[in-house]
C-alpha positions as CSV (number, residue, x, y, z in Angstrom):
1,M,0.1,0.2,-0.1
2,K,0.9,3.4,-0.8
3,N,-1.1,5.4,1.5
4,A,-1.0,4.8,5.2
5,F,-4.1,5.8,7.2
6,D,-4.8,9.0,8.7
7,P,-7.4,9.7,10.8
8,N,-7.5,13.4,10.1
9,E,-8.4,12.7,6.6
10,V,-12.0,11.1,7.8
11,K,-12.5,12.8,11.2
12,W,-15.3,14.7,9.4
13,S,-17.1,11.2,9.3
14,L,-17.5,11.5,13.0
15,E,-19.7,14.3,12.7
16,R,-23.5,13.8,12.7
17,G,-24.8,15.7,9.8
18,T,-28.1,15.8,7.7
19,S,-27.6,13.0,4.7
20,T,-29.2,9.4,4.5
21,I,-28.2,7.2,2.1
22,K,-30.6,4.5,1.1
23,G,-29.8,1.5,-0.9
24,Q,-30.1,-2.1,-1.7
25,G,-27.6,-4.9,-2.0
26,F,-28.2,-7.7,-4.7
27,L,-26.5,-10.2,-7.3
28,R,-28.6,-12.0,-10.0
29,T,-27.8,-15.7,-10.5
30,V,-27.0,-17.3,-13.8
31,G,-30.6,-18.1,-14.2
32,G,-31.7,-14.3,-13.8
33,E,-33.0,-14.5,-10.2
34,V,-32.0,-12.1,-7.5
35,R,-30.3,-12.8,-4.1
36,T,-30.2,-9.8,-1.8
37,C,-27.9,-9.2,1.5
38,A,-30.9,-10.0,3.6
39,G,-29.6,-10.5,7.0
40,Y,-26.0,-9.5,6.0
41,P,-24.3,-6.5,7.1
42,V,-23.8,-3.2,4.9
43,K,-20.7,-1.2,5.8
44,L,-20.4,2.4,5.4
45,V,-16.6,3.6,4.8
46,P,-15.4,7.4,4.5
47,Y,-13.2,8.2,1.6
48,S,-9.7,8.9,2.0
49,A,-6.4,8.2,0.0
50,Y,-6.4,5.0,2.1
51,T,-9.6,3.5,1.7
52,G,-9.7,4.9,-2.4
53,E,-6.2,2.6,-3.0
54,I,-8.2,-0.7,-0.9
55,Y,-11.1,-0.1,-3.1
56,E,-9.1,0.4,-6.6
57,A,-7.3,-2.8,-5.3
58,S,-10.7,-4.6,-4.8
59,I,-12.4,-4.1,-8.0
60,S,-9.2,-4.8,-9.8
61,G,-9.1,-8.1,-8.3
62,Q,-6.0,-7.6,-6.0
63,L,-7.9,-7.3,-3.2
64,T,-10.4,-10.1,-2.3
65,A,-11.8,-9.0,1.1
66,G,-13.7,-6.2,1.9
67,I,-12.7,-2.5,2.3
68,A,-13.6,-1.5,5.9
69,N,-10.3,-3.5,8.5
70,K,-7.4,-3.2,6.5
71,D,-6.2,-0.9,9.4
72,S,-7.6,-1.6,12.5
73,A,-7.7,1.9,13.4
74,S,-9.9,2.8,10.1
75,G,-12.7,0.4,11.5
76,A,-13.2,3.7,14.5
77,F,-15.0,6.0,11.3
78,R,-17.0,3.0,9.7
79,K,-20.6,2.9,10.2
80,M,-22.3,-0.2,10.0
81,T,-26.2,-1.3,9.4
82,Q,-28.2,-4.2,8.1
83,C,-30.1,-5.5,5.5
84,D,-33.8,-6.1,5.6
85,A,-35.4,-9.0,3.9
86,Q,-35.6,-7.5,0.7
87,G,-32.1,-6.5,0.6
88,N,-32.7,-2.8,1.3
89,F,-30.3,-1.0,4.0
90,E,-30.2,3.0,5.1
91,F,-27.4,4.9,6.8
92,T,-29.1,8.2,8.2
93,D,-27.3,11.3,10.0
94,L,-24.4,11.4,7.9
95,P,-22.4,14.2,7.4
96,A,-21.7,15.4,4.2
97,G,-18.6,13.8,2.1
98,R,-17.8,10.7,0.2
99,W,-18.1,7.3,1.0
100,F,-17.7,4.1,-0.3
101,A,-20.7,0.9,1.2
102,E,-20.0,-2.6,0.5
103,T,-21.9,-5.8,2.0
104,I,-22.4,-9.6,1.2
105,V,-25.1,-11.5,-0.9
106,H,-24.2,-15.2,-0.2
107,W,-26.2,-18.3,-1.2
108,Q,-25.5,-21.8,-2.2
109,V,-26.1,-24.2,-5.3
110,P,-26.3,-28.2,-5.8
111,N,-22.8,-29.4,-7.0
112,G,-22.8,-33.1,-6.9
113,Y,-22.9,-34.1,-3.4
114,I,-22.2,-30.9,-2.0
115,M,-23.2,-27.4,-1.6
116,S,-21.7,-24.5,-3.5
117,N,-21.1,-21.1,-2.6
118,Q,-22.0,-18.6,-4.5
119,G,-21.6,-14.7,-4.6
120,G,-19.8,-12.7,-2.1
121,W,-18.4,-9.2,-1.1
122,I,-19.6,-6.5,-3.2
123,G,-18.9,-2.9,-3.2
124,S,-20.1,0.4,-3.9
125,G,-18.8,3.3,-6.1
126,I,-17.8,6.4,-4.6
127,I,-21.0,7.9,-3.0
128,T,-21.4,11.6,-2.2
129,T,-23.7,12.7,0.5
130,I,-25.1,16.2,0.4
131,P,-26.9,18.1,3.7
132,N,-30.6,17.5,3.7
133,K,-30.7,15.0,1.1
134,V,-31.2,11.2,0.5
135,T,-28.5,9.8,-1.8
136,S,-29.8,6.3,-3.4
137,V,-27.3,3.5,-4.5
138,L,-27.4,0.1,-5.8
139,I,-24.7,-2.5,-4.5
140,T,-24.1,-4.9,-7.0
141,R,-21.7,-6.3,-9.7
């Protein structure tokens, strides 16, 4: 990693704001069925040079896990919620800023005598929140 985590770069994310993010996490199966993030956590991570570098590595396939906890100090700045039964989620009282969101969509399919895991971590692009506005986001591939 080129960029170290700098808490001063994301301290704004701890402030209470008037922005909201509403979204849904889902994937489509090869057969066209929709699978959601129902019951799984959604992590909201403030954008910084550090988290941006991890995000870029993640979407290019160089990093296979989520973006929120590579440096343990960065975890203090993330926000968490949970997907409802339809895969919807919401973050409220956010300050204006740039964020990444990530969640899990997971299911299993028969593979001979065993079940094969499908899906995995999925992440958003950069989400920009604006005071007194609701920002809609879809987390999918």
